[in-house]
Steps between C-alpha positions, in 0.01 A plus 500: 500500500801733563623425145147561357472841683837627401557356151127437391357188335790428263373148423143594460394259757187699575419596140170383373370692192130598483316652202180668600208585273569797272852388429660675808796306606536488881793265527748753653244608769402151569870414535558794738189405711614144547853600589369768739260243668787262557721760646207616728451146618864458585498849686199394704676179597799710596314712734500830296233766535297648221677837521847328470382307196375822330820681572725222362284470178448865443806670633768229443692456175396143474415344158173329656355835587527652149132443413380653829729801439354541153158506644605765754659716220201479267203496759645619826589338835156415608443284189827315532448453875154365439641247252767385736252483795276265296799267451584522870142412607490204259840388626390519860199291438708246313749483779228447759338222299831285462691319759838666563815293452743601778667169590618201323199291634263759339678445161474127514127525584458729194707258299271203605197718397652547162584139475142412580371734230736356244408148583121580458545676173423334163812522297382390160704401193856439449599864561282509814687189646832666424395822678390289798850339506655852489298628797562180708880526434498866602301424806769255615773762439306763688437256798878454537573872453212604749380787269303559185817638342714232354787457252502230230635483152298364214723190460487408870120554497477273187693227672260527801208490276618215285463695179722697237609849559273635220203340663594652837554842334151482335339403825664803673365727246144366550526525874628868472215583273259345733645691813597180673872608488709813489862538386705709734814518303685308223762349721880535485787300339513273806141501625164415346213740439309622808116444492208561736224240531170677533283326752171677415315543168507859351238740616348530158387132507189362664519336851565167335857414413622615158644191305596432149234362277517163314710466181403572155583294211869402500538543879531878509368690803193724421604749762405574861153436604288472826446190687141384503344418846403142577828343373615173673862515400723367784844366491793452740762768390771345726471178310527678181810693622664171578429329170490775220879514447519124432560365141176292520291828505677650194292623202493169315475295820209538757528872455313772703157308466648185647658700773169665606320162488739353743496824705121488514495127618769582754276776640192275498537131431205305349347718235295412192607601160263796482612620846877469383407698187380782707749489794792479251354754253551274202269395213308180502736355226803612697375351819428155325834500338708578790314266736547216244873580475538510880318183533740322249792619717344362815475844668123508500236246537122514508235327700174527338466866385753647741872534426765461770864567525729196558665508853831621359382679202657831604833329507444370150472139605190327359297198629409195299126523395280336244584785266887485561706191518823673503488821714772754496765506776566872521472828321815439290352172362171684448681758288688227309172335408347825386806594293591816688812361713774749504304794408591692809863398483518626139326821608737566788798425285384746249440769748850448649652518155303834446617631831866405429487662164355817655774512768764455234355782302497731802877425558574566133325820501647616820865426359397684195399802701825485694718463185724808435364730238701541186687826486355748264679591186686840503346793317639548159620858588716361791858397401618157600822490703694319237455801261627771746873580570615664826504844361147467364582449141318229300693209361447212276506199737630274221798713386533736794504805255345826621189601327538862403211736606333232724515566888336383806336743738513490878168334508621216279320607187639540150609839366567557134708794415563427146365659179116539487450435866373154462640156558652336216321208328599162634 
């Protein structure tokens, strides 16, 4: 917030364009309003008073108060103060309605609430399952950091999610657009980018959780939407966090849909196919295909209409059933049967090669910057030392003869004192 106050919203984290009727573009005013509301909320939490907030925004040289100072210049102090007072009143009401996070225990309670909302959110489609993996991986990082702010690179995030770097990058862009995530900086040569995980949906959405909609043809996301009430999605995110980086859950293996089916059964064992379809947020065909695949591996068995996990299914060890005579004996064997064995190792080797190449390039560029600069060529009017004798006469360096009429001045430049006042042709 101090950076936002002093430097302004350089990353456009609070920008949300709006076009009203009549063609009047209010994107700049909406951006200034969102930024002022955020600063007012932080000032309320810090114990500021309204006069102090007005003085800082109107009298200080800070970038965040530029819009308020423009209002003051155009319409007077009362207009600008009323605008800031509305932001202050709204911020006070918002702060009173939220639980303050003052200790580490408060943060973990808020993180548990976020985890519960993510677990009960229907993440539909391939891209939706990828976004779910992204949020789960970030929640694990935030839990260890003890803060919503965390640092992670795209390659590290991709290894945690069990996907490619491009897939992780596209997921980050969707979460940034959906206001689930905010980028604080782009990182440094030795540290990953810093992010903030947003625990609440944006104020412009309804009281239901804003989630990505289902995929269009080809698996592309159709953009952020709003969760409909009455959904029955319910998975165990901790189980998903433990399994999603394994080779068995790569794109051509069990994938994200198989991961959510196992996580849904881990949360509540003994579900029908229709219940699994709703709790795992998959289509009917996907639920049928994944359950049949899990049954042939010995990880799932059914009794009547209900499907159950094998006793050691979460360790990747199957159980012989009437549908499986040769169950798997671990997740490596599962990946081998599915044809995805070694995917994670190849991904890690590729990322390490890219990191090594980047480090070598940095060393090369640093040495190039430190290399001595080539001495500039002398000016044509300046006489080289080999052409000058001790008494200032010009000589031919090959023969040692004196050139009549050519001299060197005290500043080292040529002087021609011959006929016509010009230098002879070479």
